[in-house]
mmCIF file of the N, C-alpha and C atoms, coordinates in Angstrom:
data_MODEL
# 
_entry.id   MODEL 
# 
loop_
_atom_site.group_PDB 
_atom_site.id 
_atom_site.type_symbol 
_atom_site.label_atom_id 
_atom_site.label_alt_id 
_atom_site.label_comp_id 
_atom_site.label_asym_id 
_atom_site.label_entity_id 
_atom_site.label_seq_id 
_atom_site.pdbx_PDB_ins_code 
_atom_site.Cartn_x 
_atom_site.Cartn_y 
_atom_site.Cartn_z 
_atom_site.occupancy 
_atom_site.B_iso_or_equiv 
_atom_site.pdbx_formal_charge 
_atom_site.auth_seq_id 
_atom_site.auth_comp_id 
_atom_site.auth_asym_id 
_atom_site.auth_atom_id 
_atom_site.pdbx_PDB_model_num 
ATOM 1   N N  . MET A 1 1  ? -17.895 -12.648 -4.397  1.00 0.00 ? 1  MET A N  1 
ATOM 2   C CA . MET A 1 1  ? -16.745 -13.536 -4.210  1.00 0.00 ? 1  MET A CA 1 
ATOM 3   C C  . MET A 1 1  ? -15.789 -13.255 -3.080  1.00 0.00 ? 1  MET A C  1 
ATOM 4   N N  . ARG A 1 2  ? -15.928 -14.005 -2.212  1.00 0.00 ? 2  ARG A N  1 
ATOM 5   C CA . ARG A 1 2  ? -14.956 -14.080 -0.828  1.00 0.00 ? 2  ARG A CA 1 
ATOM 6   C C  . ARG A 1 2  ? -13.825 -14.684 -0.826  1.00 0.00 ? 2  ARG A C  1 
ATOM 7   N N  . THR A 1 3  ? -12.888 -13.987 -0.309  1.00 0.00 ? 3  THR A N  1 
ATOM 8   C CA . THR A 1 3  ? -11.452 -14.572 -0.411  1.00 0.00 ? 3  THR A CA 1 
ATOM 9   C C  . THR A 1 3  ? -10.743 -13.875 1.150   1.00 0.00 ? 3  THR A C  1 
ATOM 10  N N  . THR A 1 4  ? -9.761  -14.561 1.019   1.00 0.00 ? 4  THR A N  1 
ATOM 11  C CA . THR A 1 4  ? -8.692  -14.322 2.353   1.00 0.00 ? 4  THR A CA 1 
ATOM 12  C C  . THR A 1 4  ? -7.554  -13.827 1.970   1.00 0.00 ? 4  THR A C  1 
ATOM 13  N N  . VAL A 1 5  ? -7.127  -12.817 2.358   1.00 0.00 ? 5  VAL A N  1 
ATOM 14  C CA . VAL A 1 5  ? -5.724  -12.241 2.137   1.00 0.00 ? 5  VAL A CA 1 
ATOM 15  C C  . VAL A 1 5  ? -4.848  -11.798 3.450   1.00 0.00 ? 5  VAL A C  1 
ATOM 16  N N  . ASP A 1 6  ? -3.602  -12.136 3.353   1.00 0.00 ? 6  ASP A N  1 
ATOM 17  C CA . ASP A 1 6  ? -3.097  -12.016 4.820   1.00 0.00 ? 6  ASP A CA 1 
ATOM 18  C C  . ASP A 1 6  ? -2.378  -10.398 4.441   1.00 0.00 ? 6  ASP A C  1 
ATOM 19  N N  . ILE A 1 7  ? -2.755  -9.536  5.523   1.00 0.00 ? 7  ILE A N  1 
ATOM 20  C CA . ILE A 1 7  ? -2.364  -8.193  5.448   1.00 0.00 ? 7  ILE A CA 1 
ATOM 21  C C  . ILE A 1 7  ? -1.151  -7.978  6.292   1.00 0.00 ? 7  ILE A C  1 
ATOM 22  N N  . PRO A 1 8  ? -0.123  -7.727  6.292   1.00 0.00 ? 8  PRO A N  1 
ATOM 23  C CA . PRO A 1 8  ? 1.099   -7.289  7.579   1.00 0.00 ? 8  PRO A CA 1 
ATOM 24  C C  . PRO A 1 8  ? -0.029  -6.336  8.441   1.00 0.00 ? 8  PRO A C  1 
ATOM 25  N N  . ASP A 1 9  ? 0.477   -6.562  9.777   1.00 0.00 ? 9  ASP A N  1 
ATOM 26  C CA . ASP A 1 9  ? -0.265  -5.661  10.838  1.00 0.00 ? 9  ASP A CA 1 
ATOM 27  C C  . ASP A 1 9  ? 0.235   -4.270  10.629  1.00 0.00 ? 9  ASP A C  1 
ATOM 28  N N  . PRO A 1 10 ? 1.422   -3.760  10.308  1.00 0.00 ? 10 PRO A N  1 
ATOM 29  C CA . PRO A 1 10 ? 1.669   -2.351  9.928   1.00 0.00 ? 10 PRO A CA 1 
ATOM 30  C C  . PRO A 1 10 ? 0.859   -1.686  8.728   1.00 0.00 ? 10 PRO A C  1 
ATOM 31  N N  . LEU A 1 11 ? 0.646   -2.525  7.860   1.00 0.00 ? 11 LEU A N  1 
ATOM 32  C CA . LEU A 1 11 ? 0.089   -1.941  6.556   1.00 0.00 ? 11 LEU A CA 1 
ATOM 33  C C  . LEU A 1 11 ? -1.330  -2.167  7.208   1.00 0.00 ? 11 LEU A C  1 
ATOM 34  N N  . TYR A 1 12 ? -2.036  -3.037  7.673   1.00 0.00 ? 12 TYR A N  1 
ATOM 35  C CA . TYR A 1 12 ? -3.123  -2.844  8.115   1.00 0.00 ? 12 TYR A CA 1 
ATOM 36  C C  . TYR A 1 12 ? -3.980  -1.769  8.466   1.00 0.00 ? 12 TYR A C  1 
ATOM 37  N N  . ARG A 1 13 ? -3.215  -1.322  9.800   1.00 0.00 ? 13 ARG A N  1 
ATOM 38  C CA . ARG A 1 13 ? -2.997  -0.388  10.529  1.00 0.00 ? 13 ARG A CA 1 
ATOM 39  C C  . ARG A 1 13 ? -3.452  1.102   9.763   1.00 0.00 ? 13 ARG A C  1 
ATOM 40  N N  . GLN A 1 14 ? -2.371  1.150   8.753   1.00 0.00 ? 14 GLN A N  1 
ATOM 41  C CA . GLN A 1 14 ? -2.550  2.297   7.789   1.00 0.00 ? 14 GLN A CA 1 
ATOM 42  C C  . GLN A 1 14 ? -3.811  2.185   6.794   1.00 0.00 ? 14 GLN A C  1 
ATOM 43  N N  . LEU A 1 15 ? -4.208  0.923   6.535   1.00 0.00 ? 15 LEU A N  1 
ATOM 44  C CA . LEU A 1 15 ? -5.173  0.705   5.788   1.00 0.00 ? 15 LEU A CA 1 
ATOM 45  C C  . LEU A 1 15 ? -6.626  1.163   6.461   1.00 0.00 ? 15 LEU A C  1 
ATOM 46  N N  . LYS A 1 16 ? -6.285  0.973   7.586   1.00 0.00 ? 16 LYS A N  1 
ATOM 47  C CA . LYS A 1 16 ? -7.856  1.094   8.683   1.00 0.00 ? 16 LYS A CA 1 
ATOM 48  C C  . LYS A 1 16 ? -7.813  2.432   8.988   1.00 0.00 ? 16 LYS A C  1 
ATOM 49  N N  . ALA A 1 17 ? -6.525  2.994   9.280   1.00 0.00 ? 17 ALA A N  1 
ATOM 50  C CA . ALA A 1 17 ? -6.413  4.624   10.019  1.00 0.00 ? 17 ALA A CA 1 
ATOM 51  C C  . ALA A 1 17 ? -7.119  5.587   8.380   1.00 0.00 ? 17 ALA A C  1 
ATOM 52  N N  . ARG A 1 18 ? -6.791  4.986   7.154   1.00 0.00 ? 18 ARG A N  1 
ATOM 53  C CA . ARG A 1 18 ? -7.094  5.884   6.197   1.00 0.00 ? 18 ARG A CA 1 
ATOM 54  C C  . ARG A 1 18 ? -8.816  5.616   6.030   1.00 0.00 ? 18 ARG A C  1 
ATOM 55  N N  . ALA A 1 19 ? -9.127  4.383   5.702   1.00 0.00 ? 19 ALA A N  1 
ATOM 56  C CA . ALA A 1 19 ? -10.540 4.088   5.856   1.00 0.00 ? 19 ALA A CA 1 
ATOM 57  C C  . ALA A 1 19 ? -10.856 5.030   6.660   1.00 0.00 ? 19 ALA A C  1 
ATOM 58  N N  . ALA A 1 20 ? -10.985 5.225   7.802   1.00 0.00 ? 20 ALA A N  1 
ATOM 59  C CA . ALA A 1 20 ? -11.477 5.665   8.885   1.00 0.00 ? 20 ALA A CA 1 
ATOM 60  C C  . ALA A 1 20 ? -11.421 7.540   8.445   1.00 0.00 ? 20 ALA A C  1 
ATOM 61  N N  . THR A 1 21 ? -10.387 8.096   8.447   1.00 0.00 ? 21 THR A N  1 
ATOM 62  C CA . THR A 1 21 ? -9.964  9.260   7.668   1.00 0.00 ? 21 THR A CA 1 
ATOM 63  C C  . THR A 1 21 ? -10.973 9.810   6.421   1.00 0.00 ? 21 THR A C  1 
ATOM 64  N N  . GLU A 1 22 ? -11.278 8.801   5.843   1.00 0.00 ? 22 GLU A N  1 
ATOM 65  C CA . GLU A 1 22 ? -11.876 8.958   4.517   1.00 0.00 ? 22 GLU A CA 1 
ATOM 66  C C  . GLU A 1 22 ? -13.621 8.527   4.744   1.00 0.00 ? 22 GLU A C  1 
ATOM 67  N N  . ARG A 1 23 ? -14.113 7.999   6.193   1.00 0.00 ? 23 ARG A N  1 
ATOM 68  C CA . ARG A 1 23 ? -15.201 7.843   6.107   1.00 0.00 ? 23 ARG A CA 1 
ATOM 69  C C  . ARG A 1 23 ? -15.907 6.748   5.338   1.00 0.00 ? 23 ARG A C  1 
ATOM 70  N N  . ARG A 1 24 ? -14.835 5.683   4.987   1.00 0.00 ? 24 ARG A N  1 
ATOM 71  C CA . ARG A 1 24 ? -15.077 4.797   4.164   1.00 0.00 ? 24 ARG A CA 1 
ATOM 72  C C  . ARG A 1 24 ? -14.705 3.134   4.727   1.00 0.00 ? 24 ARG A C  1 
ATOM 73  N N  . SER A 1 25 ? -15.029 2.195   4.404   1.00 0.00 ? 25 SER A N  1 
ATOM 74  C CA . SER A 1 25 ? -14.891 1.348   5.263   1.00 0.00 ? 25 SER A CA 1 
ATOM 75  C C  . SER A 1 25 ? -13.536 0.391   4.625   1.00 0.00 ? 25 SER A C  1 
ATOM 76  N N  . VAL A 1 26 ? -13.047 -0.554  5.469   1.00 0.00 ? 26 VAL A N  1 
ATOM 77  C CA . VAL A 1 26 ? -11.662 -1.185  4.834   1.00 0.00 ? 26 VAL A CA 1 
ATOM 78  C C  . VAL A 1 26 ? -11.890 -1.887  3.547   1.00 0.00 ? 26 VAL A C  1 
ATOM 79  N N  . LYS A 1 27 ? -13.066 -2.332  3.426   1.00 0.00 ? 27 LYS A N  1 
ATOM 80  C CA . LYS A 1 27 ? -13.375 -3.269  2.370   1.00 0.00 ? 27 LYS A CA 1 
ATOM 81  C C  . LYS A 1 27 ? -13.600 -2.015  1.075   1.00 0.00 ? 27 LYS A C  1 
ATOM 82  N N  . GLU A 1 28 ? -14.330 -0.956  1.150   1.00 0.00 ? 28 GLU A N  1 
ATOM 83  C CA . GLU A 1 28 ? -14.302 -0.093  0.008   1.00 0.00 ? 28 GLU A CA 1 
ATOM 84  C C  . GLU A 1 28 ? -12.824 0.416   -0.539  1.00 0.00 ? 28 GLU A C  1 
ATOM 85  N N  . LEU A 1 29 ? -12.018 0.502   0.554   1.00 0.00 ? 29 LEU A N  1 
ATOM 86  C CA . LEU A 1 29 ? -10.787 0.805   0.128   1.00 0.00 ? 29 LEU A CA 1 
ATOM 87  C C  . LEU A 1 29 ? -9.965  -0.267  -0.561  1.00 0.00 ? 29 LEU A C  1 
ATOM 88  N N  . ILE A 1 30 ? -9.999  -1.190  -0.105  1.00 0.00 ? 30 ILE A N  1 
ATOM 89  C CA . ILE A 1 30 ? -9.306  -2.545  -0.752  1.00 0.00 ? 30 ILE A CA 1 
ATOM 90  C C  . ILE A 1 30 ? -9.887  -2.579  -2.407  1.00 0.00 ? 30 ILE A C  1 
ATOM 91  N N  . LEU A 1 31 ? -11.124 -2.670  -2.421  1.00 0.00 ? 31 LEU A N  1 
ATOM 92  C CA . LEU A 1 31 ? -11.872 -2.816  -3.586  1.00 0.00 ? 31 LEU A CA 1 
ATOM 93  C C  . LEU A 1 31 ? -11.313 -1.322  -4.543  1.00 0.00 ? 31 LEU A C  1 
ATOM 94  N N  . LYS A 1 32 ? -11.254 -0.448  -4.037  1.00 0.00 ? 32 LYS A N  1 
ATOM 95  C CA . LYS A 1 32 ? -10.738 0.635   -4.720  1.00 0.00 ? 32 LYS A CA 1 
ATOM 96  C C  . LYS A 1 32 ? -9.255  0.307   -5.480  1.00 0.00 ? 32 LYS A C  1 
ATOM 97  N N  . GLY A 1 33 ? -8.654  -0.050  -4.596  1.00 0.00 ? 33 GLY A N  1 
ATOM 98  C CA . GLY A 1 33 ? -7.035  -0.324  -4.711  1.00 0.00 ? 33 GLY A CA 1 
ATOM 99  C C  . GLY A 1 33 ? -7.152  -1.307  -5.909  1.00 0.00 ? 33 GLY A C  1 
ATOM 100 N N  . VAL A 1 34 ? -8.156  -2.324  -5.809  1.00 0.00 ? 34 VAL A N  1 
ATOM 101 C CA . VAL A 1 34 ? -7.910  -3.272  -6.818  1.00 0.00 ? 34 VAL A CA 1 
ATOM 102 C C  . VAL A 1 34 ? -8.290  -3.079  -8.381  1.00 0.00 ? 34 VAL A C  1 
ATOM 103 N N  . GLN A 1 35 ? -9.319  -1.952  -8.192  1.00 0.00 ? 35 GLN A N  1 
ATOM 104 C CA . GLN A 1 35 ? -10.006 -1.467  -9.359  1.00 0.00 ? 35 GLN A CA 1 
ATOM 105 C C  . GLN A 1 35 ? -8.915  -0.694  -10.418 1.00 0.00 ? 35 GLN A C  1 
ATOM 106 N N  . VAL A 1 36 ? -8.070  0.220   -9.348  1.00 0.00 ? 36 VAL A N  1 
ATOM 107 C CA . VAL A 1 36 ? -7.071  1.023   -9.807  1.00 0.00 ? 36 VAL A CA 1 
ATOM 108 C C  . VAL A 1 36 ? -5.759  0.173   -10.625 1.00 0.00 ? 36 VAL A C  1 
ATOM 109 N N  . GLU A 1 37 ? -5.497  -1.025  -9.752  1.00 0.00 ? 37 GLU A N  1 
ATOM 110 C CA . GLU A 1 37 ? -4.707  -1.700  -10.048 1.00 0.00 ? 37 GLU A CA 1 
ATOM 111 C C  . GLU A 1 37 ? -4.961  -2.305  -11.571 1.00 0.00 ? 37 GLU A C  1 
ATOM 112 N N  . LEU A 1 38 ? -6.326  -2.782  -11.375 1.00 0.00 ? 38 LEU A N  1 
ATOM 113 C CA . LEU A 1 38 ? -6.526  -3.981  -12.658 1.00 0.00 ? 38 LEU A CA 1 
ATOM 114 C C  . LEU A 1 38 ? -6.883  -2.898  -13.980 1.00 0.00 ? 38 LEU A C  1 
ATOM 115 N N  . ARG A 1 39 ? -7.287  -1.350  -13.595 1.00 0.00 ? 39 ARG A N  1 
ATOM 116 C CA . ARG A 1 39 ? -7.270  -0.496  -14.459 1.00 0.00 ? 39 ARG A CA 1 
ATOM 117 C C  . ARG A 1 39 ? -6.059  0.068   -15.227 1.00 0.00 ? 39 ARG A C  1 
ATOM 118 N N  . GLY A 1 40 ? -4.898  -0.512  -14.448 1.00 0.00 ? 40 GLY A N  1 
ATOM 119 C CA . GLY A 1 40 ? -3.594  -0.027  -15.137 1.00 0.00 ? 40 GLY A CA 1 
ATOM 120 C C  . GLY A 1 40 ? -2.739  1.197   -14.293 1.00 0.00 ? 40 GLY A C  1 
ATOM 121 N N  . ALA A 1 41 ? -3.754  2.055   -13.774 1.00 0.00 ? 41 ALA A N  1 
ATOM 122 C CA . ALA A 1 41 ? -3.661  3.231   -13.168 1.00 0.00 ? 41 ALA A CA 1 
ATOM 123 C C  . ALA A 1 41 ? -2.988  4.330   -13.917 1.00 0.00 ? 41 ALA A C  1 
ATOM 124 N N  . GLN A 1 42 ? -3.354  4.238   -15.098 1.00 0.00 ? 42 GLN A N  1 
ATOM 125 C CA . GLN A 1 42 ? -2.570  5.090   -16.120 1.00 0.00 ? 42 GLN A CA 1 
ATOM 126 C C  . GLN A 1 42 ? -3.386  6.594   -15.925 1.00 0.00 ? 42 GLN A C  1 
ATOM 127 N N  . PRO A 1 43 ? -2.635  7.662   -15.780 1.00 0.00 ? 43 PRO A N  1 
ATOM 128 C CA . PRO A 1 43 ? -3.277  8.642   -15.818 1.00 0.00 ? 43 PRO A CA 1 
ATOM 129 C C  . PRO A 1 43 ? -3.943  9.216   -17.003 1.00 0.00 ? 43 PRO A C  1 
ATOM 130 N N  . LYS A 1 44 ? -5.028  9.877   -16.918 1.00 0.00 ? 44 LYS A N  1 
ATOM 131 C CA . LYS A 1 44 ? -5.897  10.303  -18.010 1.00 0.00 ? 44 LYS A CA 1 
ATOM 132 C C  . LYS A 1 44 ? -4.977  11.204  -18.689 1.00 0.00 ? 44 LYS A C  1 
ATOM 133 N N  . PRO A 1 45 ? -5.168  11.423  -20.392 1.00 0.00 ? 45 PRO A N  1 
ATOM 134 C CA . PRO A 1 45 ? -4.434  12.153  -21.064 1.00 0.00 ? 45 PRO A CA 1 
ATOM 135 C C  . PRO A 1 45 ? -5.071  13.580  -20.713 1.00 0.00 ? 45 PRO A C  1 
ATOM 136 N N  . ARG A 1 46 ? -3.835  14.615  -20.646 1.00 0.00 ? 46 ARG A N  1 
ATOM 137 C CA . ARG A 1 46 ? -4.328  16.153  -20.323 1.00 0.00 ? 46 ARG A CA 1 
ATOM 138 C C  . ARG A 1 46 ? -4.460  16.511  -21.659 1.00 0.00 ? 46 ARG A C  1 
ATOM 139 N N  . ARG A 1 47 ? -5.605  17.513  -21.596 1.00 0.00 ? 47 ARG A N  1 
ATOM 140 C CA . ARG A 1 47 ? -5.907  18.430  -22.943 1.00 0.00 ? 47 ARG A CA 1 
ATOM 141 C C  . ARG A 1 47 ? -4.524  19.452  -23.043 1.00 0.00 ? 47 ARG A C  1 
ATOM 142 N N  . ARG A 1 48 ? -4.096  19.466  -24.067 1.00 0.00 ? 48 ARG A N  1 
ATOM 143 C CA . ARG A 1 48 ? -3.136  20.477  -24.308 1.00 0.00 ? 48 ARG A CA 1 
ATOM 144 C C  . ARG A 1 48 ? -3.977  21.883  -24.506 1.00 0.00 ? 48 ARG A C  1 
ATOM 145 N N  . ALA A 1 49 ? -3.229  23.016  -23.822 1.00 0.00 ? 49 ALA A N  1 
ATOM 146 C CA . ALA A 1 49 ? -3.995  24.329  -23.744 1.00 0.00 ? 49 ALA A CA 1 
ATOM 147 C C  . ALA A 1 49 ? -3.716  25.050  -25.274 1.00 0.00 ? 49 ALA A C  1 
ATOM 148 N N  . LYS A 1 50 ? -4.295  25.589  -26.085 1.00 0.00 ? 50 LYS A N  1 
ATOM 149 C CA . LYS A 1 50 ? -3.833  26.188  -27.538 1.00 0.00 ? 50 LYS A CA 1 
ATOM 150 C C  . LYS A 1 50 ? -3.600  27.460  -27.261 1.00 0.00 ? 50 LYS A C  1 
ATOM 151 N N  . LEU A 1 51 ? -2.286  27.868  -27.678 1.00 0.00 ? 51 LEU A N  1 
ATOM 152 C CA . LEU A 1 51 ? -1.662  29.053  -27.462 1.00 0.00 ? 51 LEU A CA 1 
ATOM 153 C C  . LEU A 1 51 ? -2.252  30.294  -28.560 1.00 0.00 ? 51 LEU A C  1 
ATOM 154 N N  . PRO A 1 52 ? -2.521  31.436  -28.507 1.00 0.00 ? 52 PRO A N  1 
ATOM 155 C CA . PRO A 1 52 ? -2.472  32.132  -27.145 1.00 0.00 ? 52 PRO A CA 1 
ATOM 156 C C  . PRO A 1 52 ? -3.549  31.655  -26.151 1.00 0.00 ? 52 PRO A C  1 
ATOM 157 N N  . ILE A 1 53 ? -3.638  32.050  -25.100 1.00 0.00 ? 53 ILE A N  1 
ATOM 158 C CA . ILE A 1 53 ? -4.840  31.311  -24.017 1.00 0.00 ? 53 ILE A CA 1 
ATOM 159 C C  . ILE A 1 53 ? -5.309  32.815  -24.008 1.00 0.00 ? 53 ILE A C  1 
ATOM 160 N N  . VAL A 1 54 ? -4.907  33.987  -23.916 1.00 0.00 ? 54 VAL A N  1 
ATOM 161 C CA . VAL A 1 54 ? -5.495  35.242  -24.325 1.00 0.00 ? 54 VAL A CA 1 
ATOM 162 C C  . VAL A 1 54 ? -5.369  35.698  -25.873 1.00 0.00 ? 54 VAL A C  1 
ATOM 163 N N  . PRO A 1 55 ? -6.447  35.605  -26.852 1.00 0.00 ? 55 PRO A N  1 
ATOM 164 C CA . PRO A 1 55 ? -6.162  36.413  -27.843 1.00 0.00 ? 55 PRO A CA 1 
ATOM 165 C C  . PRO A 1 55 ? -5.750  37.918  -27.750 1.00 0.00 ? 55 PRO A C  1 
ATOM 166 N N  . SER A 1 56 ? -4.615  38.363  -28.902 1.00 0.00 ? 56 SER A N  1 
ATOM 167 C CA . SER A 1 56 ? -4.209  39.535  -28.721 1.00 0.00 ? 56 SER A CA 1 
ATOM 168 C C  . SER A 1 56 ? -4.072  40.006  -30.286 1.00 0.00 ? 56 SER A C  1 
ATOM 169 N N  . LYS A 1 57 ? -4.411  41.359  -30.417 1.00 0.00 ? 57 LYS A N  1 
ATOM 170 C CA . LYS A 1 57 ? -4.078  41.791  -31.689 1.00 0.00 ? 57 LYS A CA 1 
ATOM 171 C C  . LYS A 1 57 ? -3.031  41.887  -32.314 1.00 0.00 ? 57 LYS A C  1 
ATOM 172 N N  . LYS A 1 58 ? -2.137  42.261  -31.297 1.00 0.00 ? 58 LYS A N  1 
ATOM 173 C CA . LYS A 1 58 ? -0.491  41.880  -31.576 1.00 0.00 ? 58 LYS A CA 1 
ATOM 174 C C  . LYS A 1 58 ? 0.198   41.294  -30.530 1.00 0.00 ? 58 LYS A C  1 
ATOM 175 N N  . PRO A 1 59 ? 0.349   40.086  -30.780 1.00 0.00 ? 59 PRO A N  1 
ATOM 176 C CA . PRO A 1 59 ? 0.999   39.047  -30.071 1.00 0.00 ? 59 PRO A CA 1 
ATOM 177 C C  . PRO A 1 59 ? 2.249   39.213  -30.253 1.00 0.00 ? 59 PRO A C  1 
ATOM 178 N N  . GLY A 1 60 ? 2.821   39.065  -28.799 1.00 0.00 ? 60 GLY A N  1 
ATOM 179 C CA . GLY A 1 60 ? 4.506   39.233  -28.524 1.00 0.00 ? 60 GLY A CA 1 
ATOM 180 C C  . GLY A 1 60 ? 4.740   40.465  -28.295 1.00 0.00 ? 60 GLY A C  1 
ATOM 181 N N  . THR A 1 61 ? 3.691   41.441  -28.134 1.00 0.00 ? 61 THR A N  1 
ATOM 182 C CA . THR A 1 61 ? 4.092   42.790  -27.807 1.00 0.00 ? 61 THR A CA 1 
ATOM 183 C C  . THR A 1 61 ? 4.037   43.592  -26.290 1.00 0.00 ? 61 THR A C  1 
ATOM 184 N N  . LEU A 1 62 ? 3.776   42.510  -25.807 1.00 0.00 ? 62 LEU A N  1 
ATOM 185 C CA . LEU A 1 62 ? 3.610   42.932  -24.005 1.00 0.00 ? 62 LEU A CA 1 
ATOM 186 C C  . LEU A 1 62 ? 4.601   42.560  -23.488 1.00 0.00 ? 62 LEU A C  1 
ATOM 187 N N  . HIS A 1 63 ? 5.103   43.534  -22.928 1.00 0.00 ? 63 HIS A N  1 
ATOM 188 C CA . HIS A 1 63 ? 6.407   43.595  -22.063 1.00 0.00 ? 63 HIS A CA 1 
ATOM 189 C C  . HIS A 1 63 ? 6.092   43.775  -20.569 1.00 0.00 ? 63 HIS A C  1 
ATOM 190 N N  . ILE A 1 64 ? 6.188   42.876  -19.589 1.00 0.00 ? 64 ILE A N  1 
ATOM 191 C CA . ILE A 1 64 ? 5.689   42.655  -18.360 1.00 0.00 ? 64 ILE A CA 1 
ATOM 192 C C  . ILE A 1 64 ? 6.936   42.456  -17.480 1.00 0.00 ? 64 ILE A C  1 
ATOM 193 N N  . ASN A 1 65 ? 7.081   42.665  -16.142 1.00 0.00 ? 65 ASN A N  1 
ATOM 194 C CA . ASN A 1 65 ? 7.817   42.394  -15.430 1.00 0.00 ? 65 ASN A CA 1 
ATOM 195 C C  . ASN A 1 65 ? 7.103   42.111  -13.881 1.00 0.00 ? 65 ASN A C  1 
ATOM 196 N N  . ASN A 1 66 ? 7.778   41.569  -13.063 1.00 0.00 ? 66 ASN A N  1 
ATOM 197 C CA . ASN A 1 66 ? 6.982   41.111  -11.796 1.00 0.00 ? 66 ASN A CA 1 
ATOM 198 C C  . ASN A 1 66 ? 6.628   42.216  -11.054 1.00 0.00 ? 66 ASN A C  1 
ATOM 199 N N  . ALA A 1 67 ? 7.112   43.369  -11.022 1.00 0.00 ? 67 ALA A N  1 
ATOM 200 C CA . ALA A 1 67 ? 6.576   44.817  -10.411 1.00 0.00 ? 67 ALA A CA 1 
ATOM 201 C C  . ALA A 1 67 ? 5.285   45.321  -11.124 1.00 0.00 ? 67 ALA A C  1 
ATOM 202 N N  . HIS A 1 68 ? 5.180   45.092  -12.128 1.00 0.00 ? 68 HIS A N  1 
ATOM 203 C CA . HIS A 1 68 ? 4.054   45.437  -13.099 1.00 0.00 ? 68 HIS A CA 1 
ATOM 204 C C  . HIS A 1 68 ? 2.936   44.441  -12.439 1.00 0.00 ? 68 HIS A C  1 
ATOM 205 N N  . ILE A 1 69 ? 3.239   43.199  -12.508 1.00 0.00 ? 69 ILE A N  1 
ATOM 206 C CA . ILE A 1 69 ? 2.101   42.296  -11.964 1.00 0.00 ? 69 ILE A CA 1 
ATOM 207 C C  . ILE A 1 69 ? 1.452   42.462  -10.543 1.00 0.00 ? 69 ILE A C  1 
ATOM 208 N N  . TYR A 1 70 ? 2.539   42.600  -9.829  1.00 0.00 ? 70 TYR A N  1 
ATOM 209 C CA . TYR A 1 70 ? 2.185   43.281  -8.329  1.00 0.00 ? 70 TYR A CA 1 
ATOM 210 C C  . TYR A 1 70 ? 1.318   44.586  -8.459  1.00 0.00 ? 70 TYR A C  1 
ATOM 211 N N  . GLU A 1 71 ? 1.396   45.395  -9.172  1.00 0.00 ? 71 GLU A N  1 
ATOM 212 C CA . GLU A 1 71 ? 0.908   46.518  -9.383  1.00 0.00 ? 71 GLU A CA 1 
ATOM 213 C C  . GLU A 1 71 ? -0.804  46.264  -9.822  1.00 0.00 ? 71 GLU A C  1 
ATOM 214 N N  . VAL A 1 72 ? -0.711  45.366  -10.938 1.00 0.00 ? 72 VAL A N  1 
ATOM 215 C CA . VAL A 1 72 ? -2.180  45.067  -11.337 1.00 0.00 ? 72 VAL A CA 1 
ATOM 216 C C  . VAL A 1 72 ? -2.934  43.869  -10.574 1.00 0.00 ? 72 VAL A C  1 
ATOM 217 N N  . VAL A 1 73 ? -2.286  42.968  -9.990  1.00 0.00 ? 73 VAL A N  1 
ATOM 218 C CA . VAL A 1 73 ? -2.799  41.488  -9.329  1.00 0.00 ? 73 VAL A CA 1 
ATOM 219 C C  . VAL A 1 73 ? -2.920  41.809  -8.072  1.00 0.00 ? 73 VAL A C  1 
ATOM 220 N N  . PRO A 1 74 ? -3.934  41.973  -7.147  1.00 0.00 ? 74 PRO A N  1 
ATOM 221 C CA . PRO A 1 74 ? -3.979  42.075  -5.596  1.00 0.00 ? 74 PRO A CA 1 
ATOM 222 C C  . PRO A 1 74 ? -3.616  40.781  -5.153  1.00 0.00 ? 74 PRO A C  1 
ATOM 223 N N  . PHE A 1 75 ? -2.495  40.856  -4.219  1.00 0.00 ? 75 PHE A N  1 
ATOM 224 C CA . PHE A 1 75 ? -1.712  39.532  -3.601  1.00 0.00 ? 75 PHE A CA 1 
ATOM 225 C C  . PHE A 1 75 ? -2.140  39.765  -2.144  1.00 0.00 ? 75 PHE A C  1 
ATOM 226 N N  . PRO A 1 76 ? -2.538  38.847  -1.523  1.00 0.00 ? 76 PRO A N  1 
ATOM 227 C CA . PRO A 1 76 ? -2.512  39.104  0.206   1.00 0.00 ? 76 PRO A CA 1 
ATOM 228 C C  . PRO A 1 76 ? -0.957  39.462  0.768   1.00 0.00 ? 76 PRO A C  1 
# 
């Protein structure tokens, strides 16, 4: 289907720049936007992590502070 859409010049310049940055055509970018809009652009539901993430034989017994973390984990 072919259609005509009036896009304000400043917005079209942004659209064209984004398409060039992503190495896509303006048409591809417009179609992607339409698909997202029609889909409702609802974020995917995230899976909740089950706790504890790291199993422990004695949960709640670890007492740690920032100094200890810096000793154990190498930071740049």
